[in-house]
N, C-alpha and C positions, 0 to 999 in steps of 0.2 A: 134466793140465789140470783146471781148477776148475769145479765145477758151482755155479751160483749159484741160490739159491732166489728165487722170485718174491715171496715175502712179505717185507715189511720188518720189521726187528727193532725194533718199537715198544714192546716190553715192557720195554725197558731205559731207564734214566736218566729225563730230564725228560718224555719223550714218554709214558711210562706214568703219570706223575703227572697230566698233562693229561687222559689218557683216564679216569682215576679221577674227576677233577673233573667231567667231562662226564657220566659215568655217575651220579655222586651227584646232580648237578643234576636229571637226569631222574627219579631216584628221589624226590627231594624234591618235585618238581612233582607227581608222582603221589600221594604221601602227603599233601602239604600243599594239593593242589588242592581237596580237599573243604573244608578249613579256609578257604581263600581264598574259595570260593563262599559259605560261611557268613558270612564277614566282609562280603562284598559285599551279601548279603541284609540283614544287620544295619544296614549303612550306608544302604541304600535305605529300610529301615523308619524309620531315624532322620531321613532327609531328607524323607520323605513329608509331615510337617506343615509343614516349611519350604517345600517346593514348593507346597503348597496355599495357604500364606500369601502366597507370591510371586504365585501365580495370582490370588488375591483382590485383592492390591494392583494387579496389572496391570489387572484388570477395573475397579477403582476409578479408576485413572489414565485409562483409556480413556473411562469415563463422564464424568470431569471434563473431559477433552479435548473431548468432544462438547458438553458443557454450555457450555464456554468458547467453542467455535466458534459455537454457537447465539446466545450473547450478543453476540459480535462481529458476527454477521450482523444481528442486531436493531439494534445500534448503527449499523452501516453503512446499513441501511435508513432509520433516523431521520435520519442525516446527509444521505442522498440526498434525502429528503423536504424537509428544511430548505433544502438547496441549491436544490431546485426552487422552493420558496416564495420564496426570496430572488431567484432569477432572474426569476420572475413579477413580483415587487414592483419590481425594477429596471426591467423592461420597461414596467410601468405608469407609473412615474415618468418614464421616457424619453418615452413617448407623451404624457404630460401636459405635459412641457417643450416637445415639438415643437408640440403644440396651442397652448400659451401663447405660444410664439415666433411662430407664425403669426398669432395674435390681435394680438399687439403690433405686428407688421409691418403688418398691415391698419390698425390704429389710427394708426400713425405715417404711413401713406400718406394716410389721411383727414385727419389733422392737418396734413400737409404741403400738401395741396390747399387746406385752409381758410386756412392761413397765406399761401399763394401768392395766394389770392383777396383777403385783407386787403392784401397788399403791392400788388397791382394796383389795388385801390381807393384806397390811400394814394397810389400813383403818379399815378392819374388826378386825385385831389383836389389833389395837389401841383402837377401840371401845370396844372390850372385856376387854382389860386391864383397860380401864377407868371405865367400869362397875364394874369390880372386885375391883378396887381401891376405887370407890365410896362405894361399899358395905362394904369394909374393913373399910373405914373411918366412915361410918355410924355405923358399929358395934362397933367401938372403941368409938365413941361419945355416943352411947347408953350404953355402959358399964361404 
């Protein structure tokens, strides 16, 4: 009967090649890890002025944003004030028109009463004149 080993035969063929690649990669990482840290440090040092310039630009943009917002608020306040002034002016003109209309109505009422008085006077005079004329005509016809 055959006794089989529990260990796999991985030292042969392509499996051993794969094992060597993994082992070498680990070795390279350990050896080149220091070099990688050095490159990261150099890159960070090279990026530091750029980052500070970006931060300065960010602050400048934020300040500009605040300044623009303040100007817009000032403009909106001026517009609101002008709108309020226009509303008050329109209201004054409206009240003046209402007052003037009431005055005109009152004047027309007075003028209408005066004209009605004239008409009644003319009517009375015309009625008297007609009566006189009739009397005169009747007197002439009787004679």
